[in-house]
PDB file as gemmi writes it, atoms N, CA and C in Angstrom:
CRYST1    1.000    1.000    1.000  90.00  90.00  90.00 P 1                      
ATOM      1  N   MET A   1      12.888  -8.013  22.328  1.00  0.00           N  
ATOM      2  CA  MET A   1      12.166  -9.635  22.490  1.00  0.00           C  
ATOM      3  C   MET A   1      11.715 -10.150  20.865  1.00  0.00           C  
ATOM      4  N   ASN A   2      11.478 -11.056  20.587  1.00  0.00           N  
ATOM      5  CA  ASN A   2      11.212 -11.566  19.404  1.00  0.00           C  
ATOM      6  C   ASN A   2       9.724 -11.954  19.189  1.00  0.00           C  
ATOM      7  N   ILE A   3       9.018 -11.912  17.998  1.00  0.00           N  
ATOM      8  CA  ILE A   3       7.694 -12.086  17.627  1.00  0.00           C  
ATOM      9  C   ILE A   3       7.377 -13.471  18.565  1.00  0.00           C  
ATOM     10  N   VAL A   4       6.316 -13.393  19.141  1.00  0.00           N  
ATOM     11  CA  VAL A   4       5.829 -14.521  19.874  1.00  0.00           C  
ATOM     12  C   VAL A   4       4.566 -15.073  18.819  1.00  0.00           C  
ATOM     13  N   THR A   5       4.405 -16.428  18.974  1.00  0.00           N  
ATOM     14  CA  THR A   5       3.270 -17.221  18.322  1.00  0.00           C  
ATOM     15  C   THR A   5       2.508 -17.636  19.194  1.00  0.00           C  
ATOM     16  N   GLU A   6       1.178 -17.516  19.204  1.00  0.00           N  
ATOM     17  CA  GLU A   6       0.220 -18.109  20.108  1.00  0.00           C  
ATOM     18  C   GLU A   6      -0.501 -19.078  19.065  1.00  0.00           C  
ATOM     19  N   ILE A   7      -0.644 -20.394  19.890  1.00  0.00           N  
ATOM     20  CA  ILE A   7      -1.201 -21.490  19.226  1.00  0.00           C  
ATOM     21  C   ILE A   7      -2.398 -22.191  20.235  1.00  0.00           C  
ATOM     22  N   VAL A   8      -3.674 -21.964  19.321  1.00  0.00           N  
ATOM     23  CA  VAL A   8      -4.449 -22.380  20.423  1.00  0.00           C  
ATOM     24  C   VAL A   8      -5.436 -23.507  19.857  1.00  0.00           C  
ATOM     25  N   THR A   9      -5.801 -24.646  20.338  1.00  0.00           N  
ATOM     26  CA  THR A   9      -6.766 -25.494  19.721  1.00  0.00           C  
ATOM     27  C   THR A   9      -7.800 -25.463  20.620  1.00  0.00           C  
ATOM     28  N   PHE A  10      -8.937 -25.841  20.048  1.00  0.00           N  
ATOM     29  CA  PHE A  10     -10.483 -25.664  20.670  1.00  0.00           C  
ATOM     30  C   PHE A  10     -11.489 -26.462  19.839  1.00  0.00           C  
ATOM     31  N   LYS A  11     -12.503 -26.760  20.480  1.00  0.00           N  
ATOM     32  CA  LYS A  11     -13.559 -27.302  19.885  1.00  0.00           C  
ATOM     33  C   LYS A  11     -14.757 -26.157  20.162  1.00  0.00           C  
ATOM     34  N   ILE A  12     -15.850 -26.219  19.036  1.00  0.00           N  
ATOM     35  CA  ILE A  12     -16.729 -25.163  19.496  1.00  0.00           C  
ATOM     36  C   ILE A  12     -18.064 -26.245  19.703  1.00  0.00           C  
ATOM     37  N   VAL A  13     -19.058 -25.287  20.023  1.00  0.00           N  
ATOM     38  CA  VAL A  13     -20.496 -26.011  20.639  1.00  0.00           C  
ATOM     39  C   VAL A  13     -20.954 -26.503  19.684  1.00  0.00           C  
ATOM     40  N   GLU A  14     -21.708 -27.770  19.735  1.00  0.00           N  
ATOM     41  CA  GLU A  14     -22.296 -28.439  18.582  1.00  0.00           C  
ATOM     42  C   GLU A  14     -23.461 -27.616  17.929  1.00  0.00           C  
ATOM     43  N   SER A  15     -23.719 -26.759  18.578  1.00  0.00           N  
ATOM     44  CA  SER A  15     -24.981 -26.206  17.774  1.00  0.00           C  
ATOM     45  C   SER A  15     -24.634 -24.958  16.740  1.00  0.00           C  
ATOM     46  N   ILE A  16     -23.265 -24.726  16.773  1.00  0.00           N  
ATOM     47  CA  ILE A  16     -22.741 -23.614  15.777  1.00  0.00           C  
ATOM     48  C   ILE A  16     -22.233 -24.409  14.643  1.00  0.00           C  
ATOM     49  N   SER A  17     -22.606 -23.632  13.155  1.00  0.00           N  
ATOM     50  CA  SER A  17     -21.977 -24.419  12.084  1.00  0.00           C  
ATOM     51  C   SER A  17     -20.450 -23.648  11.816  1.00  0.00           C  
ATOM     52  N   LYS A  18     -19.577 -24.039  11.079  1.00  0.00           N  
ATOM     53  CA  LYS A  18     -18.495 -23.937  10.460  1.00  0.00           C  
ATOM     54  C   LYS A  18     -18.434 -22.383  10.049  1.00  0.00           C  
ATOM     55  N   ASP A  19     -19.549 -22.249   9.115  1.00  0.00           N  
ATOM     56  CA  ASP A  19     -19.583 -20.845   8.583  1.00  0.00           C  
ATOM     57  C   ASP A  19     -20.072 -19.820   9.598  1.00  0.00           C  
ATOM     58  N   LYS A  20     -20.789 -20.244  10.628  1.00  0.00           N  
ATOM     59  CA  LYS A  20     -21.323 -19.381  11.532  1.00  0.00           C  
ATOM     60  C   LYS A  20     -20.064 -19.055  12.366  1.00  0.00           C  
ATOM     61  N   PHE A  21     -19.425 -20.190  12.590  1.00  0.00           N  
ATOM     62  CA  PHE A  21     -18.158 -19.712  13.670  1.00  0.00           C  
ATOM     63  C   PHE A  21     -16.948 -18.803  13.186  1.00  0.00           C  
ATOM     64  N   VAL A  22     -16.802 -19.230  11.745  1.00  0.00           N  
ATOM     65  CA  VAL A  22     -15.714 -18.272  10.828  1.00  0.00           C  
ATOM     66  C   VAL A  22     -16.234 -16.477  11.086  1.00  0.00           C  
ATOM     67  N   GLY A  23     -17.392 -16.676  10.905  1.00  0.00           N  
ATOM     68  CA  GLY A  23     -18.330 -15.122  11.025  1.00  0.00           C  
ATOM     69  C   GLY A  23     -17.901 -14.649  12.186  1.00  0.00           C  
ATOM     70  N   ILE A  24     -18.048 -15.585  13.598  1.00  0.00           N  
ATOM     71  CA  ILE A  24     -17.725 -15.087  14.639  1.00  0.00           C  
ATOM     72  C   ILE A  24     -16.350 -14.410  14.825  1.00  0.00           C  
ATOM     73  N   VAL A  25     -15.264 -15.368  14.285  1.00  0.00           N  
ATOM     74  CA  VAL A  25     -13.991 -15.193  14.572  1.00  0.00           C  
ATOM     75  C   VAL A  25     -13.590 -13.585  13.281  1.00  0.00           C  
ATOM     76  N   ASP A  26     -14.125 -13.645  12.372  1.00  0.00           N  
ATOM     77  CA  ASP A  26     -14.239 -12.402  11.654  1.00  0.00           C  
ATOM     78  C   ASP A  26     -14.315 -11.267  12.450  1.00  0.00           C  
ATOM     79  N   SER A  27     -15.537 -11.403  13.179  1.00  0.00           N  
ATOM     80  CA  SER A  27     -16.038 -10.251  14.233  1.00  0.00           C  
ATOM     81  C   SER A  27     -14.716  -9.816  15.090  1.00  0.00           C  
ATOM     82  N   LEU A  28     -14.522 -10.952  15.821  1.00  0.00           N  
ATOM     83  CA  LEU A  28     -13.369 -11.171  17.096  1.00  0.00           C  
ATOM     84  C   LEU A  28     -11.857 -10.308  16.559  1.00  0.00           C  
ATOM     85  N   GLU A  29     -11.732 -10.724  15.167  1.00  0.00           N  
ATOM     86  CA  GLU A  29     -10.461 -10.274  14.790  1.00  0.00           C  
ATOM     87  C   GLU A  29     -10.613  -8.798  14.518  1.00  0.00           C  
ATOM     88  N   SER A  30     -11.558  -8.340  13.653  1.00  0.00           N  
ATOM     89  CA  SER A  30     -11.767  -7.222  13.245  1.00  0.00           C  
ATOM     90  C   SER A  30     -12.419  -5.795  14.438  1.00  0.00           C  
ATOM     91  N   ASN A  31     -12.733  -6.658  15.422  1.00  0.00           N  
ATOM     92  CA  ASN A  31     -13.307  -5.730  16.551  1.00  0.00           C  
ATOM     93  C   ASN A  31     -12.460  -5.648  17.849  1.00  0.00           C  
ATOM     94  N   PHE A  32     -11.823  -6.810  18.177  1.00  0.00           N  
ATOM     95  CA  PHE A  32     -10.912  -6.920  19.268  1.00  0.00           C  
ATOM     96  C   PHE A  32      -9.480  -7.153  18.928  1.00  0.00           C  
ATOM     97  N   HIS A  33      -9.020  -8.216  18.606  1.00  0.00           N  
ATOM     98  CA  HIS A  33      -7.647  -8.330  18.292  1.00  0.00           C  
ATOM     99  C   HIS A  33      -6.837  -7.492  17.721  1.00  0.00           C  
ATOM    100  N   SER A  34      -7.314  -7.031  16.574  1.00  0.00           N  
ATOM    101  CA  SER A  34      -6.709  -6.184  15.542  1.00  0.00           C  
ATOM    102  C   SER A  34      -6.657  -4.499  16.439  1.00  0.00           C  
ATOM    103  N   LYS A  35      -7.237  -4.460  17.346  1.00  0.00           N  
ATOM    104  CA  LYS A  35      -7.408  -2.881  17.994  1.00  0.00           C  
ATOM    105  C   LYS A  35      -6.313  -3.136  19.206  1.00  0.00           C  
ATOM    106  N   LEU A  36      -5.835  -4.238  19.401  1.00  0.00           N  
ATOM    107  CA  LEU A  36      -4.805  -4.453  20.559  1.00  0.00           C  
ATOM    108  C   LEU A  36      -3.417  -4.251  20.152  1.00  0.00           C  
ATOM    109  N   SER A  37      -2.775  -3.546  21.143  1.00  0.00           N  
ATOM    110  CA  SER A  37      -1.231  -3.415  20.792  1.00  0.00           C  
ATOM    111  C   SER A  37      -0.489  -4.623  20.791  1.00  0.00           C  
ATOM    112  N   GLY A  38       0.537  -4.543  19.744  1.00  0.00           N  
ATOM    113  CA  GLY A  38       1.224  -5.529  19.364  1.00  0.00           C  
ATOM    114  C   GLY A  38       0.582  -6.567  18.487  1.00  0.00           C  
ATOM    115  N   PHE A  39      -0.561  -6.670  18.017  1.00  0.00           N  
ATOM    116  CA  PHE A  39      -1.079  -7.617  17.280  1.00  0.00           C  
ATOM    117  C   PHE A  39      -0.664  -7.670  15.844  1.00  0.00           C  
ATOM    118  N   ILE A  40      -0.300  -8.871  15.353  1.00  0.00           N  
ATOM    119  CA  ILE A  40       0.410  -8.905  13.873  1.00  0.00           C  
ATOM    120  C   ILE A  40      -0.871  -9.412  12.911  1.00  0.00           C  
ATOM    121  N   ASP A  41      -1.279 -10.660  13.188  1.00  0.00           N  
ATOM    122  CA  ASP A  41      -1.984 -11.331  12.357  1.00  0.00           C  
ATOM    123  C   ASP A  41      -2.583 -12.571  12.943  1.00  0.00           C  
ATOM    124  N   THR A  42      -4.016 -13.259  12.673  1.00  0.00           N  
ATOM    125  CA  THR A  42      -4.377 -14.504  12.964  1.00  0.00           C  
ATOM    126  C   THR A  42      -4.509 -15.408  11.772  1.00  0.00           C  
ATOM    127  N   GLU A  43      -4.522 -16.557  12.045  1.00  0.00           N  
ATOM    128  CA  GLU A  43      -4.976 -17.640  11.082  1.00  0.00           C  
ATOM    129  C   GLU A  43      -5.887 -18.391  11.758  1.00  0.00           C  
ATOM    130  N   LEU A  44      -6.884 -18.809  10.942  1.00  0.00           N  
ATOM    131  CA  LEU A  44      -8.054 -19.747  11.477  1.00  0.00           C  
ATOM    132  C   LEU A  44      -7.700 -21.132  10.788  1.00  0.00           C  
ATOM    133  N   LEU A  45      -7.972 -22.247  11.206  1.00  0.00           N  
ATOM    134  CA  LEU A  45      -7.633 -23.375  10.533  1.00  0.00           C  
ATOM    135  C   LEU A  45      -8.689 -24.539  11.270  1.00  0.00           C  
ATOM    136  N   PHE A  46      -8.984 -25.490  10.452  1.00  0.00           N  
ATOM    137  CA  PHE A  46     -10.046 -26.402  10.981  1.00  0.00           C  
ATOM    138  C   PHE A  46      -9.272 -28.020  10.698  1.00  0.00           C  
ATOM    139  N   ASN A  47      -9.510 -28.896  11.901  1.00  0.00           N  
ATOM    140  CA  ASN A  47      -8.939 -30.186  11.370  1.00  0.00           C  
ATOM    141  C   ASN A  47     -10.068 -31.276  11.161  1.00  0.00           C  
ATOM    142  N   ASP A  48     -10.546 -31.358  10.192  1.00  0.00           N  
ATOM    143  CA  ASP A  48     -11.813 -32.438  10.107  1.00  0.00           C  
ATOM    144  C   ASP A  48     -11.586 -33.986  11.036  1.00  0.00           C  
ATOM    145  N   LYS A  49     -10.535 -34.261  10.805  1.00  0.00           N  
ATOM    146  CA  LYS A  49     -10.293 -35.583  11.188  1.00  0.00           C  
ATOM    147  C   LYS A  49     -10.432 -35.907  12.969  1.00  0.00           C  
ATOM    148  N   VAL A  50     -10.348 -34.569  13.603  1.00  0.00           N  
ATOM    149  CA  VAL A  50     -10.371 -34.819  15.051  1.00  0.00           C  
ATOM    150  C   VAL A  50     -11.658 -33.429  15.537  1.00  0.00           C  
ATOM    151  N   ASP A  51     -12.346 -32.717  14.585  1.00  0.00           N  
ATOM    152  CA  ASP A  51     -13.247 -31.799  14.689  1.00  0.00           C  
ATOM    153  C   ASP A  51     -12.613 -30.900  15.670  1.00  0.00           C  
ATOM    154  N   GLU A  52     -11.509 -30.251  15.307  1.00  0.00           N  
ATOM    155  CA  GLU A  52     -11.087 -29.411  16.101  1.00  0.00           C  
ATOM    156  C   GLU A  52     -10.205 -27.821  15.667  1.00  0.00           C  
ATOM    157  N   TRP A  53     -10.516 -27.069  15.830  1.00  0.00           N  
ATOM    158  CA  TRP A  53     -10.041 -25.781  15.262  1.00  0.00           C  
ATOM    159  C   TRP A  53      -8.784 -25.191  15.872  1.00  0.00           C  
ATOM    160  N   VAL A  54      -8.049 -24.602  15.082  1.00  0.00           N  
ATOM    161  CA  VAL A  54      -6.669 -24.324  15.494  1.00  0.00           C  
ATOM    162  C   VAL A  54      -6.683 -22.494  15.404  1.00  0.00           C  
ATOM    163  N   MET A  55      -6.212 -21.689  16.310  1.00  0.00           N  
ATOM    164  CA  MET A  55      -6.245 -20.254  16.006  1.00  0.00           C  
ATOM    165  C   MET A  55      -4.486 -20.176  16.168  1.00  0.00           C  
ATOM    166  N   ILE A  56      -3.968 -19.452  15.129  1.00  0.00           N  
ATOM    167  CA  ILE A  56      -2.516 -19.217  15.375  1.00  0.00           C  
ATOM    168  C   ILE A  56      -2.555 -17.587  15.320  1.00  0.00           C  
ATOM    169  N   GLN A  57      -1.812 -17.064  16.258  1.00  0.00           N  
ATOM    170  CA  GLN A  57      -1.716 -15.585  16.357  1.00  0.00           C  
ATOM    171  C   GLN A  57      -0.186 -15.354  16.315  1.00  0.00           C  
ATOM    172  N   HIS A  58       0.166 -14.142  15.761  1.00  0.00           N  
ATOM    173  CA  HIS A  58       1.469 -13.816  15.933  1.00  0.00           C  
ATOM    174  C   HIS A  58       1.369 -12.105  16.545  1.00  0.00           C  
ATOM    175  N   TRP A  59       2.375 -12.049  17.448  1.00  0.00           N  
ATOM    176  CA  TRP A  59       2.256 -10.664  18.446  1.00  0.00           C  
ATOM    177  C   TRP A  59       3.862 -10.298  18.501  1.00  0.00           C  
ATOM    178  N   ASN A  60       3.840  -9.025  18.660  1.00  0.00           N  
ATOM    179  CA  ASN A  60       5.224  -8.375  18.656  1.00  0.00           C  
ATOM    180  C   ASN A  60       5.746  -8.696  19.987  1.00  0.00           C  
ATOM    181  N   ASN A  61       5.497  -8.993  20.840  1.00  0.00           N  
ATOM    182  CA  ASN A  61       6.013  -9.598  22.133  1.00  0.00           C  
ATOM    183  C   ASN A  61       5.171 -10.475  23.044  1.00  0.00           C  
ATOM    184  N   LEU A  62       6.032 -10.957  24.028  1.00  0.00           N  
ATOM    185  CA  LEU A  62       5.243 -11.851  25.017  1.00  0.00           C  
ATOM    186  C   LEU A  62       4.102 -11.154  25.777  1.00  0.00           C  
ATOM    187  N   ASP A  63       4.452  -9.930  26.422  1.00  0.00           N  
ATOM    188  CA  ASP A  63       3.449  -9.047  26.953  1.00  0.00           C  
ATOM    189  C   ASP A  63       2.278  -8.783  26.429  1.00  0.00           C  
ATOM    190  N   ASN A  64       2.465  -8.611  24.988  1.00  0.00           N  
ATOM    191  CA  ASN A  64       1.199  -8.041  24.361  1.00  0.00           C  
ATOM    192  C   ASN A  64       0.285  -9.254  24.187  1.00  0.00           C  
ATOM    193  N   ALA A  65       0.842 -10.586  24.174  1.00  0.00           N  
ATOM    194  CA  ALA A  65       0.069 -11.982  23.820  1.00  0.00           C  
ATOM    195  C   ALA A  65      -0.607 -12.138  25.044  1.00  0.00           C  
ATOM    196  N   GLN A  66       0.218 -11.986  26.399  1.00  0.00           N  
ATOM    197  CA  GLN A  66      -0.591 -12.184  27.694  1.00  0.00           C  
ATOM    198  C   GLN A  66      -1.415 -11.214  28.232  1.00  0.00           C  
ATOM    199  N   SER A  67      -1.248 -10.113  27.630  1.00  0.00           N  
ATOM    200  CA  SER A  67      -2.135  -9.019  28.019  1.00  0.00           C  
ATOM    201  C   SER A  67      -3.770  -9.377  27.207  1.00  0.00           C  
ATOM    202  N   ALA A  68      -3.330  -9.670  25.954  1.00  0.00           N  
ATOM    203  CA  ALA A  68      -4.409  -9.900  24.938  1.00  0.00           C  
ATOM    204  C   ALA A  68      -5.414 -11.124  25.760  1.00  0.00           C  
ATOM    205  N   SER A  69      -4.737 -11.986  26.056  1.00  0.00           N  
ATOM    206  CA  SER A  69      -5.315 -13.420  26.781  1.00  0.00           C  
ATOM    207  C   SER A  69      -6.114 -12.941  28.030  1.00  0.00           C  
ATOM    208  N   LYS A  70      -5.628 -12.033  28.713  1.00  0.00           N  
ATOM    209  CA  LYS A  70      -6.662 -11.636  30.069  1.00  0.00           C  
ATOM    210  C   LYS A  70      -7.532 -10.721  29.667  1.00  0.00           C  
ATOM    211  N   LYS A  71      -7.516  -9.823  28.791  1.00  0.00           N  
ATOM    212  CA  LYS A  71      -8.436  -8.995  28.363  1.00  0.00           C  
ATOM    213  C   LYS A  71      -9.792  -9.997  27.301  1.00  0.00           C  
ATOM    214  N   MET A  72      -9.429 -11.034  26.965  1.00  0.00           N  
ATOM    215  CA  MET A  72     -10.534 -11.888  26.240  1.00  0.00           C  
ATOM    216  C   MET A  72     -11.612 -11.924  27.262  1.00  0.00           C  
ATOM    217  N   PHE A  73     -11.481 -12.281  28.373  1.00  0.00           N  
ATOM    218  CA  PHE A  73     -12.824 -12.599  29.180  1.00  0.00           C  
ATOM    219  C   PHE A  73     -13.333 -11.390  29.840  1.00  0.00           C  
ATOM    220  N   ASN A  74     -13.006 -10.378  29.628  1.00  0.00           N  
ATOM    221  CA  ASN A  74     -13.325  -9.118  30.527  1.00  0.00           C  
ATOM    222  C   ASN A  74     -13.754  -8.156  29.268  1.00  0.00           C  
ATOM    223  N   ASN A  75     -14.527  -8.583  27.765  1.00  0.00           N  
ATOM    224  CA  ASN A  75     -14.847  -7.353  27.160  1.00  0.00           C  
ATOM    225  C   ASN A  75     -15.995  -7.915  26.550  1.00  0.00           C  
ATOM    226  N   PRO A  76     -16.971  -7.104  26.147  1.00  0.00           N  
ATOM    227  CA  PRO A  76     -18.206  -7.678  25.561  1.00  0.00           C  
ATOM    228  C   PRO A  76     -18.324  -8.042  24.383  1.00  0.00           C  
ATOM    229  N   VAL A  77     -17.111  -7.382  23.347  1.00  0.00           N  
ATOM    230  CA  VAL A  77     -16.929  -7.696  22.249  1.00  0.00           C  
ATOM    231  C   VAL A  77     -16.661  -9.093  21.997  1.00  0.00           C  
ATOM    232  N   THR A  78     -15.803  -9.856  22.996  1.00  0.00           N  
ATOM    233  CA  THR A  78     -15.475 -11.102  22.659  1.00  0.00           C  
ATOM    234  C   THR A  78     -16.403 -12.354  23.215  1.00  0.00           C  
ATOM    235  N   GLU A  79     -17.549 -11.610  23.947  1.00  0.00           N  
ATOM    236  CA  GLU A  79     -18.739 -12.757  24.371  1.00  0.00           C  
ATOM    237  C   GLU A  79     -19.016 -13.608  23.674  1.00  0.00           C  
ATOM    238  N   GLU A  80     -19.640 -13.628  22.326  1.00  0.00           N  
ATOM    239  CA  GLU A  80     -20.048 -14.270  21.388  1.00  0.00           C  
ATOM    240  C   GLU A  80     -19.029 -15.493  20.955  1.00  0.00           C  
ATOM    241  N   PHE A  81     -17.568 -14.927  20.969  1.00  0.00           N  
ATOM    242  CA  PHE A  81     -16.736 -16.045  20.648  1.00  0.00           C  
ATOM    243  C   PHE A  81     -16.535 -16.865  22.098  1.00  0.00           C  
ATOM    244  N   VAL A  82     -16.578 -16.484  22.955  1.00  0.00           N  
ATOM    245  CA  VAL A  82     -15.952 -17.077  24.207  1.00  0.00           C  
ATOM    246  C   VAL A  82     -17.270 -17.971  24.483  1.00  0.00           C  
ATOM    247  N   LYS A  83     -18.682 -17.628  24.134  1.00  0.00           N  
ATOM    248  CA  LYS A  83     -19.655 -18.715  24.253  1.00  0.00           C  
ATOM    249  C   LYS A  83     -19.566 -19.514  23.120  1.00  0.00           C  
ATOM    250  N   SER A  84     -18.680 -19.351  22.096  1.00  0.00           N  
ATOM    251  CA  SER A  84     -18.806 -20.487  21.252  1.00  0.00           C  
ATOM    252  C   SER A  84     -18.011 -21.717  21.013  1.00  0.00           C  
ATOM    253  N   ILE A  85     -17.138 -21.528  22.225  1.00  0.00           N  
ATOM    254  CA  ILE A  85     -16.025 -22.583  22.449  1.00  0.00           C  
ATOM    255  C   ILE A  85     -16.370 -23.434  23.687  1.00  0.00           C  
ATOM    256  N   GLN A  86     -15.820 -24.866  23.529  1.00  0.00           N  
ATOM    257  CA  GLN A  86     -16.036 -25.596  24.578  1.00  0.00           C  
ATOM    258  C   GLN A  86     -14.944 -25.332  25.601  1.00  0.00           C  
ATOM    259  N   PRO A  87     -14.902 -24.914  26.834  1.00  0.00           N  
ATOM    260  CA  PRO A  87     -14.086 -24.388  27.518  1.00  0.00           C  
ATOM    261  C   PRO A  87     -13.015 -25.606  27.962  1.00  0.00           C  
ATOM    262  N   ASN A  88     -13.427 -26.910  28.260  1.00  0.00           N  
ATOM    263  CA  ASN A  88     -12.721 -27.660  28.623  1.00  0.00           C  
ATOM    264  C   ASN A  88     -11.501 -28.359  27.559  1.00  0.00           C  
ATOM    265  N   SER A  89     -11.969 -27.895  26.153  1.00  0.00           N  
ATOM    266  CA  SER A  89     -11.198 -28.389  25.168  1.00  0.00           C  
ATOM    267  C   SER A  89     -10.132 -27.347  24.651  1.00  0.00           C  
ATOM    268  N   VAL A  90      -9.802 -26.166  25.169  1.00  0.00           N  
ATOM    269  CA  VAL A  90      -9.068 -25.206  24.996  1.00  0.00           C  
ATOM    270  C   VAL A  90      -7.316 -25.795  25.383  1.00  0.00           C  
ATOM    271  N   LYS A  91      -6.824 -25.745  24.706  1.00  0.00           N  
ATOM    272  CA  LYS A  91      -5.249 -25.929  24.763  1.00  0.00           C  
ATOM    273  C   LYS A  91      -4.308 -24.818  24.152  1.00  0.00           C  
ATOM    274  N   MET A  92      -3.739 -23.990  24.807  1.00  0.00           N  
ATOM    275  CA  MET A  92      -2.631 -23.038  24.480  1.00  0.00           C  
ATOM    276  C   MET A  92      -1.232 -22.978  24.618  1.00  0.00           C  
ATOM    277  N   LEU A  93      -0.739 -22.438  23.546  1.00  0.00           N  
ATOM    278  CA  LEU A  93       0.758 -22.307  23.834  1.00  0.00           C  
ATOM    279  C   LEU A  93       1.484 -20.767  23.228  1.00  0.00           C  
ATOM    280  N   LYS A  94       2.173 -20.227  23.820  1.00  0.00           N  
ATOM    281  CA  LYS A  94       2.948 -19.061  23.574  1.00  0.00           C  
ATOM    282  C   LYS A  94       4.322 -19.292  23.171  1.00  0.00           C  
ATOM    283  N   LEU A  95       4.962 -18.957  22.022  1.00  0.00           N  
ATOM    284  CA  LEU A  95       6.058 -19.525  21.833  1.00  0.00           C  
ATOM    285  C   LEU A  95       6.870 -18.387  21.148  1.00  0.00           C  
ATOM    286  N   GLU A  96       8.348 -18.268  21.789  1.00  0.00           N  
ATOM    287  CA  GLU A  96       9.000 -17.081  20.974  1.00  0.00           C  
ATOM    288  C   GLU A  96       9.622 -17.527  19.681  1.00  0.00           C  
ATOM    289  N   GLN A  97       9.733 -16.656  18.749  1.00  0.00           N  
ATOM    290  CA  GLN A  97      10.348 -17.157  17.618  1.00  0.00           C  
ATOM    291  C   GLN A  97      11.784 -16.958  17.687  1.00  0.00           C  
ATOM    292  N   LEU A  98      12.423 -18.023  17.263  1.00  0.00           N  
ATOM    293  CA  LEU A  98      14.227 -18.124  17.443  1.00  0.00           C  
ATOM    294  C   LEU A  98      14.650 -18.145  15.858  1.00  0.00           C  
ATOM    295  N   GLY A  99      13.787 -17.843  14.966  1.00  0.00           N  
ATOM    296  CA  GLY A  99      14.377 -17.834  13.616  1.00  0.00           C  
ATOM    297  C   GLY A  99      13.287 -18.073  12.749  1.00  0.00           C  
ATOM    298  N   VAL A 100      13.629 -17.632  11.508  1.00  0.00           N  
ATOM    299  CA  VAL A 100      12.711 -17.692  10.341  1.00  0.00           C  
ATOM    300  C   VAL A 100      13.607 -18.171   9.219  1.00  0.00           C  
ATOM    301  N   TRP A 101      13.254 -18.996   8.089  1.00  0.00           N  
ATOM    302  CA  TRP A 101      13.916 -19.354   7.028  1.00  0.00           C  
ATOM    303  C   TRP A 101      12.864 -19.434   5.769  1.00  0.00           C  
ATOM    304  N   ASN A 102      13.247 -18.587   4.760  1.00  0.00           N  
ATOM    305  CA  ASN A 102      12.395 -18.267   3.625  1.00  0.00           C  
ATOM    306  C   ASN A 102      13.188 -19.090   2.413  1.00  0.00           C  
ATOM    307  N   VAL A 103      13.524 -20.199   2.235  1.00  0.00           N  
ATOM    308  CA  VAL A 103      14.433 -20.758   1.320  1.00  0.00           C  
ATOM    309  C   VAL A 103      13.742 -21.751   0.540  1.00  0.00           C  
TER     310      VAL A 103                                                      
END                                                                             
């Protein structure tokens, strides 16, 4: 199976600053995702035009990406992150890599 890219877009609750949220994500990545089987990396992006965050993660296969999503809501380590996002704003895609070009 090929590498899987997970793309998640969301908004955060208004009471949390950008800097605070970046710290929350740093903790999430250091203490949760990086400990999971198949995790490769995460990017965090922000779109000022629509006040929306984007997380891009890479996993070694779809099973590991799906397992991480299930564990996300049943772990005390993820609680601060989960409480920081607006649940109705979350959109998620998991896509299998078909090719890579470095030209």
